[in-house]
N, C-alpha and C positions, 0 to 999 in steps of 0.2 A: 062687209058682213063677216068676212073671215076674221078680221081684227076684233070685231065685236065679240065673236065666240071665244077668241083667245084671251081677251081682257076680262070676260065675265067672271072667272074664278077670283080675280083680284079685287072685285068691287066690294066684297064684304071682308076684306083682309085687314082693314085698318090703315092701308097705305093711302097716301095722297098721290093721285095719278094725273099726269099731264100728257096731252097729245097735241102735237103741233107739227109744222113743216119747217124745212130749212130754208125755203124760198118760195116766192109766189111765181106763178106762171099764168098771168092774165091772158084770156082768150084773145083779146084785141091785139096783144103784142106777139103772141105765139113764141115767146121765149121767156127765160127767167127775168125777174125784175126785183127791185127793192121794195115793192109794195108790202103792206102788212100781211101777215099770215094768220090764220085762225088759231086760237089757243083754247083748248078744252081742259078744265081742271075738275077732277072728281075726288071727293073724300068726305069724311064725316064732318069736317068743319067748313064745308063749302056750301054757300047759299045757292039754291037753285033759282035760276033766272028764267027769262023768256026764251032762250035758245033751246031748240028741240032736236037739232041735227048738227053735224059737224061740217062746216063749210064757211066760206068768206061771208056770204050774205046772212046766213043764220047767226053766225057768231057776232055780227054787228048788233044784234038784239041783246047780247049779253051785257053784264055789268062791269066787266074788266076794262072795257074801253081800249084805247091804244096805249101800249106800254113799250118800252125799249127792251130788246132781248137781254140786255145786261141786268134787268130788274126781275127776270123770270125766276131765277134760282132762289133769290132771297124771298120772293113772294111765296114760292112753294114751301120753303122751309117754315116760314111764318104760318102758313095755312095748315101745315101738318100738325101744329101745336106742340112740336118737340122743343123748340126754343125760338127766340126772336132775333132776327137780324135788323139792324137799323137800315131803313130805306131812305137815305137822304142825299 
């Protein structure tokens, strides 16, 4: 909730915003793992999908699917509409 309040002024700024984590910590393992982490992207060029909260389960409903961390920056630049990177 604190981060929601801090991010709110940026939502109408024209920026493309991404929120994610640096690692997963599944409850069943009780330690860091290499599992997928949620990724939220917000901006004027972003299609709204079925995800309504930020978390592993809810983000599975989103349209991004599973991507490699090395693809995230190029995806964000492309979605920002500033210029296009080749994702190949």
